[in-house]
C-alpha positions in Angstrom: 27.3 1.4 -11.1 27.5 -1.7 -8.9 23.8 -1.3 -8.0 22.8 -1.0 -11.7 24.7 -4.1 -12.6 23.1 -6.0 -9.7 19.6 -4.9 -10.9 20.4 -6.1 -14.4 21.8 -9.5 -13.2 19.0 -10.0 -10.6 15.9 -8.2 -11.9 13.0 -7.7 -9.6 10.0 -10.0 -10.2 6.7 -11.2 -8.7 4.9 -14.5 -9.0 1.3 -13.9 -9.7 -1.1 -16.7 -10.4 1.8 -19.0 -11.0 3.4 -16.8 -13.6 6.6 -14.7 -13.3 6.3 -11.0 -14.0 9.0 -8.4 -14.0 8.5 -5.7 -11.4 9.5 -2.4 -13.0 11.0 0.4 -11.0 8.5 3.0 -9.9 8.4 6.6 -11.2 9.2 9.6 -8.9 5.6 10.4 -8.1 4.8 6.8 -7.3 8.0 6.6 -5.1 7.2 9.8 -3.4 3.7 8.6 -2.3 5.3 5.4 -1.0 8.0 7.3 0.9 5.5 9.7 2.5 3.2 6.9 3.6 6.2 4.9 4.9 7.5 7.8 6.8 4.3 8.7 8.6 3.2 5.1 9.4 6.8 4.1 10.3 7.3 7.1 12.6 4.0 6.2 14.4 4.9 2.6 14.7 8.5 3.4 15.9 7.3 5.9 18.5 4.9 3.3 19.9 7.3 0.3 19.4 4.4 -1.5 17.7 5.5 -2.6 14.3 7.5 -2.4 11.1 7.1 -0.7 7.7 8.8 -1.9 4.5 8.7 0.0 1.2 8.6 -1.7 -2.2 11.1 -4.4 -3.3 10.5 -6.6 -0.2 9.6 -10.2 -1.0 6.2 -11.3 0.5 5.7 -15.0 0.1 2.2 -16.4 0.5 1.1 -20.0 1.2 -0.4 -20.4 -2.4 3.1 -19.9 -3.9 2.6 -16.2 -4.8 5.5 -13.9 -4.4 4.6 -10.2 -4.3 6.5 -7.0 -3.9 3.9 -4.7 -2.5 4.6 -0.9 -2.7 4.3 -0.7 1.1 4.0 -3.4 3.8 3.1 -3.0 7.4 3.7 -5.8 9.9 2.6 -5.2 13.5 4.7 -6.4 16.4 2.0 -9.0 17.3 2.6 -10.6 13.8 6.4 -10.3 13.6 6.7 -14.1 13.3 6.2 -13.7 9.5 9.5 -11.8 9.3 11.8 -14.6 8.4 15.2 -13.8 9.8 14.9 -10.2 8.6 15.3 -11.4 5.0 11.8 -11.9 3.6 8.2 -12.0 4.7 6.4 -15.4 4.8 2.7 -14.9 5.4 0.1 -12.2 5.5 1.2 -8.7 6.5 -1.3 -6.7 8.5 -1.5 -4.0 5.8 -0.5 -3.7 2.2 -0.5 -0.5 0.0 -0.4 -0.7 -3.7 0.0 2.6 -5.7 -1.5 2.1 -9.2 0.6 2.5 -12.3 -0.3 1.8 -15.9 1.6 -1.4 -15.9 0.4 -2.9 -12.6 -3.2 -1.4 -12.4 -5.0 -4.5 -13.5 -3.2 -6.9 -11.2 -3.5 -4.5 -8.2 -7.2 -4.3 -8.6 -7.9 -7.9 -9.3 -5.6 -10.9 -8.7 -3.5 -9.2 -6.1 -6.5 -7.9 -4.2 -8.0 -11.3 -4.3 -4.8 -12.9 -3.0 -4.5 -10.4 -0.2 -8.1 -11.1 0.8 -7.7 -14.9 0.7 -4.4 -14.8 2.5 -5.7 -12.6 5.3 -4.2 -9.2 4.9 -6.4 -7.1 7.2 -6.2 -3.8 5.5 -5.5 -3.1 1.8 -5.1 0.4 0.3 -5.3 1.1 -3.4 -3.8 4.5 -4.1 -4.6 6.1 -7.4 -2.1 9.0 -8.2 -4.2 10.3 -11.1 -7.5 10.6 -9.4 -5.7 11.4 -6.1 -7.8 8.8 -4.2 -7.2 6.1 -1.7 -9.6 3.1 -1.6 -9.5 1.4 1.8 -10.5 -2.3 2.0 -10.9 -4.0 5.4 -11.1 -7.7 6.0 -14.2 -8.9 7.8 -15.2 -12.5 8.0 -12.6 -13.4 5.4 -13.9 -11.0 2.8 -12.9 -7.4 1.8 -15.4 -4.6 2.0 -14.7 -1.1 0.8 -14.5 0.9 4.0 -14.4 4.2 2.0 -12.9 6.0 -0.9 -11.0 9.1 0.1 -10.5 11.7 -2.7 -8.4 14.8 -2.6 -10.5 17.6 -4.1 -8.8 20.8 -5.4 -10.5 24.1 -4.9 -12.3 24.1 -8.3 -13.7 20.6 -7.6 -14.9 21.8 -4.2 -16.7 24.7 -5.7 -18.8 22.4 -7.9 -20.0 20.4 -4.9 -23.2 21.1 -3.0 -23.0 22.1 0.7 -24.1 18.6 1.7 -21.4 17.0 -0.5 -18.7 19.4 0.9 -19.7 18.4 4.4 -19.1 14.7 3.5 -15.6 15.3 2.1 -12.9 13.5 4.2 -9.5 15.1 4.2 -7.7 12.3 6.2 -7.4 8.6 5.8 -7.5 6.5 9.0 -5.1 3.6 9.3 -7.5 1.1 10.8 -4.9 -1.5 12.1 -3.2 1.3 14.1 -5.1 3.2 16.8 -5.0 7.0 16.5 -3.3 7.3 13.1 -4.8 9.3 10.3 -2.9 10.6 7.2 -3.9 13.8 5.4 -4.6 13.3 1.7 -2.8 16.5 0.9 0.4 15.0 2.5 0.0 11.7 0.5 -0.4 13.5 -2.8 1.9 16.4 -2.4 4.9 16.9 -4.6 8.3 17.5 -3.0 6.8 17.6 0.5 
């Protein structure tokens, strides 16, 4: 009950384009995707003592005055100066993941993506739980380019593909800022894994 009262007294919000927006709580599918990504990336970083992972509801402050609460934030050890006294993040994380929802979709695909690009977030993932896809954007020369779109195909979808198309299907998403880490799409989009 105490947590509920605190959430009502101090609701979560973001500052996007100079305007304050409420940040609604995620649904279970959305939270599960974040948890699984955080678990696998966090375990890898912890085992290699190479960085930190923070799930949603962490304040990320950018130099343009924006305040975002990305669904998942990765900060490598080499960039830990942006971790302000273990309270907030001030500056560009190395990687940000946003899981699309109906209420945040437009901002995640436009203004937030543009802000992450301008502020220097090196890797940006847009996860679509309906399509079961992950779009990976990498920063090169100050601009994002779409590295690839990874889609989880079910058996019926695979049967409709040509042999050439089947051969091109990628079942794992590489985390480009971290050497040797790939994440199976089936793990990302599984329910109750």
